[in-house]
N, C-alpha and C positions, 0 to 999 in steps of 0.2 A: 506533218499534217494530215488532216482527220480521212482526206481518201487516201492521201501511201498507205495508213492503219489501215485501209478496208480493205486495199487492193492484197496486199500482200498476206492480210485473213483469208481473203477468198480466197488466195493460192496453194495456203496452207490447206483448206479444204478438198481441194482439189486433187493433191496432193496424197490424203488423209483416204481417198479413193481408190489407191490404188490406178493400175495401168489404164486397164480396162473400162472402171467404175468415172474418173477422169476424163479420157473419151466420149462416155455417154454424156456425161454433164457440158459439156464443150457445145452437144448438138442442142442436151435442154433447154440450155440458156446461152447460147453463143445466136448471132443472128442470123437465119439461112433468109439468103434473097427470094431466093423460089417459093422459100412458106410463109417469107411477109407479104408475097406479092399473089400466092393464092394458085403459083404453078407447081408446088408439092406439097405435098403433107410429112409432118412425121411420124415415124407409129404412134400407139397410141399409149405406153410407157414412158415415150420419150420429149408427151404435152404437157413439162409442168408448169408454164407461163404464157400465154397468151402470146401469137407471132410479134404486137406491136410493142409488145413490155421487154420481149428479146433485144429489143432498139439501147434501151438500158442495161437489161442484166450485163449484156457482153461489155460492155463498158471496162466490167470491174472483172471477167474473164482474163488468163493470162495463158499462151501457150509452151511458155519452159522459163526454164531461170534467166537466157539471159532477154527474153523479149517481158518481161515485169522488173529485171534488172533497169535496164535502159530505158523504160519508161519513166520509170517513180526516179533516177539518173534526171532525166529531163522536169519532171513535175517538181522533185524538193530544187533545183540548182535555178529555176526560169520558178516558180507558183507563187514565189513569198511576193515577191515583187507586185506582181499580177492581183492579187489575194488584197495587197494592202490598200491598192488604191481600188480598191472598190467594198470591202469587209469580209467577209464568210461565210454569211448564209448567202449574196447574191454573187458571192464566188460559186460556189456549188453550184446553182442555180446557172451559170454563165457558162460552167463546165461542163453540164452535161447537156446544154442546148449545144454547143460548142461538137459536144462528140457527137447528138442526135442528128445533127447536120454531115458530121463526116461517116456515116453508119449507110444514111441516106445518100449522103454521092456515090459512096463502092457499090449500094446496092443498086442504083440508077446505072452503072458501067456494066454492071453483069449482073439485071433480072432474075434469072433463071438457074443463077448457081446455086447447088446444091449446097458447097462448099460454108461451115460457119464460118461467121469471120469474130472474134474476140478480139479485145485488148483496149489498152486506154491510149493510144498512140492519136486516135483523131481528136478526141478530148486534149489531150496533149499540144497537137496543132494548133489549135483554138489560144491555145495559153504563147504560144510560141507566135502567134499572128497580134496579140495581144499586148506582149511588152514589143514586139519591132515598131508597134502606132506609141506606144508607152515608153520607150530609151532607146532609140536608129539609134544615140550616137557612146550607151552604154558600152564600154570593152567587155567581153565577152570570154576568160581564160581557158583558154585549146589549150590542147596536148600537142607536141610537135615536132615528130621523130623522123631525125634523119640516119639511116646505117647506122651510126649508134650515139649519135645526141638525139638528146630525148629531155624535154624544157617546158614551160607552160609559157606560153606570148595569148598578151591581149589585143583581141583583132576588135575593131567594133561593130555590135550586133546588128548591125545595116547589113554588113556581110556576110556574115555569120548565118545569118536564119535568112537572109536574103537568097544564098549559096543554096542552102537549105530545102528553099522552096520553086526555086527552078528546077533543080536538082528533082524531086519527086511529080513535077509534072514533066521534066522529060523521061524518067522514067516507066510514067503512065501511060504517056504516047507509043514509047519506043515500045514498050511491053506485051503484050498479044494478051486482052482477055479472054481467056478461058472460064467456061463454065464449070468442068470440073475436077481443074487443081485447084491448088492454094498458092502460097505467097507473099507477097506488099500487098498489103491492102493501099499502094503511093493515091487512089482520088480519094479513101478518105483519110489522109493527110491534109491531103491541098482542101478540102472540104470545108475539115474542120478550120485549117490556117485563114482559111479567107473569111465564116463564119467569126474568129475571135478576132480580126484583125477588124470585121464591121462592127460587131456589137462594144467593141470595149469606147466610146462615148459614149456610148447609152447607158454601161452600166457601169463607168469609173464616177468615186463623188463629186463634187458642182469643182470643189478646191485644186483639183487634181489635174495637172496639166496635161494634154500629149506630147511630142516631141521633148520632152525632157529628162533629163541624165538622171535615174534611180538612187536613193540612199545609202543602200547600199548593190556591190556587184552582184554577176549573180555566182563568178567564183574570183576569188582574189587570195593569192599566196607573199603574207609578208614573209621575208627570210629573216633570222635571229636578231637581237643588237639592229634591227630598223626603229629609229625616229618618229613618230607617227605627227602630221601634223596637227595646229592646232583642229578641232572640228571634225575627225578621221574618225572619235570614240563618241557616242551619246552621253551625254552629261545625265546628271543627275534628273529624273523627272522627263526626258525624253523619251519622246515615243516613238522615235524609226528604229527600227530593225538590226539587231547587230548582225556580221558580214559571219555569212556558211560557208 
């Protein structure tokens, strides 16, 4: 997906700046709520983009390897089905709107914070919200680990994503909102998720039905030698995407 490639390229650019340069870039292109709402100003050398534009630029910045790896994994797993439901152009607009809603939700939660906010997780939260409305009965492959037992199990999307959403709300409520400390932007995740669920009926193509199983699962493991039933592999001319 183009969005994944763009995020990776931006992250590589951040790494090329070195530790100090990358830190300054986070302030220049990240979203600082206090600057957005006029409570503070960045030093002149860091004023690269207008404060309102940082709402968008911050979506493509990340704070570390684990940050971008986790976000891109979620976008890769769930994004293809959501993109298929509306088309590439609409998906980009949808993604940016969800990211904007996420950024504003977190900014309103701590309007005087001078800590920059970066990451695609709010926009990806919108993708998760849309997926839940589109395919709540889909089976999502999740890793199950207990002592020495490791395997992939199938769990309905409504449980996986519903549990994630409730967890974000509880974490947002129980985690003190400090204007001077960073951390996980729980309210950005919540805001993006709600926006995605609300926008999908408007952005989907007319022939796409809500609450339907997807053509492909977000994550599926097929053991070697498994005999596939008819219809599980797209035939010639079938426009469905293959399993990923």
